[in-house]
C-alpha positions as CSV (number, residue, x, y, z in Angstrom):
1,M,-12.9,68.3,37.3
2,T,-9.7,70.3,36.9
3,R,-7.7,71.7,39.8
4,N,-8.9,75.3,39.0
5,Q,-12.5,74.1,39.1
6,E,-11.9,72.4,42.4
7,I,-10.5,75.6,43.8
8,R,-13.4,77.7,42.6
9,K,-15.9,75.2,44.0
10,E,-14.1,75.3,47.4
11,V,-13.9,79.1,47.4
12,I,-17.5,79.7,46.5
13,L,-18.6,77.1,49.1
14,Q,-16.6,78.9,51.8
15,L,-17.8,82.3,50.8
16,Y,-21.4,81.0,50.8
17,A,-21.0,79.4,54.2
18,V,-19.8,82.6,56.0
19,R,-22.0,85.1,54.1
20,P,-22.2,88.1,54.4
21,L,-18.7,88.2,56.0
22,P,-15.8,88.6,53.6
23,L,-12.9,86.2,53.6
24,S,-9.3,86.7,52.6
25,P,-7.5,84.2,50.3
26,F,-5.3,83.4,53.3
27,A,-8.3,82.5,55.5
28,I,-9.8,80.5,52.6
29,E,-6.4,78.6,52.3
30,R,-6.3,77.8,56.0
31,R,-9.9,76.5,56.0
32,A,-9.2,74.4,52.8
33,R,-6.1,72.9,54.4
34,R,-8.2,71.7,57.3
35,A,-10.4,70.0,54.8
36,Q,-7.3,68.3,53.4
37,F,-6.9,70.4,50.2
38,D,-3.4,71.6,49.2
39,F,-4.4,74.8,47.4
40,T,-2.0,77.7,47.7
41,E,-3.0,81.2,48.6
42,K,-1.8,82.3,45.1
43,E,-4.1,79.8,43.4
44,I,-7.0,80.8,45.6
45,R,-6.5,84.5,44.9
46,A,-6.5,83.8,41.2
47,E,-9.7,81.9,41.4
48,C,-11.3,84.5,43.6
49,E,-10.6,87.0,40.8
50,F,-12.1,84.6,38.3
51,L,-15.2,84.3,40.4
52,R,-15.3,88.1,40.7
53,G,-15.1,88.4,36.9
54,Q,-18.1,86.0,36.6
55,G,-20.1,88.1,39.1
56,L,-20.2,85.3,41.7
57,A,-17.9,87.1,44.2
58,L,-17.1,90.7,45.0
59,A,-13.7,92.1,46.1
60,V,-13.8,94.4,49.2
61,E,-11.0,96.2,50.9
62,D,-10.8,95.7,54.7
63,P,-10.6,99.3,56.0
64,A,-8.5,98.2,59.0
65,S,-5.8,96.2,57.3
66,G,-6.1,97.3,53.6
67,E,-6.3,93.6,52.7
68,T,-8.5,92.5,49.8
69,K,-11.2,90.1,50.9
70,Y,-14.0,88.4,48.9
71,V,-17.6,88.0,49.6
72,V,-20.2,86.0,47.7
73,T,-22.7,87.9,45.6
74,S,-26.4,87.2,45.4
75,R,-25.8,85.6,42.0
76,G,-23.1,83.4,43.7
77,V,-25.6,82.4,46.4
78,L,-28.2,81.4,43.8
79,E,-25.6,79.5,41.8
80,Q,-24.4,77.6,44.9
81,E,-27.9,76.7,45.9
82,K,-28.6,75.4,42.4
83,G,-25.4,73.4,42.6
84,A,-24.1,74.9,39.4
85,V,-20.7,76.1,40.7
């Protein structure tokens, strides 16, 4: 598995775990670090955008901070449950 694939797997897993709440790339990075991953926020943001392009995640703007956060889509939930991501 490539590094990008590992990042996408971790991102979708985290988004799935907290659904329907959105997570920022910064929050995903902190949680990944606790799980002993060394992914950067920049790498996570890029893979979030990839997942958004695939229809597995959705970008939402936090009205309070203006920060872009990501939430898993129903397709992303189904893919995670199938173990395909």
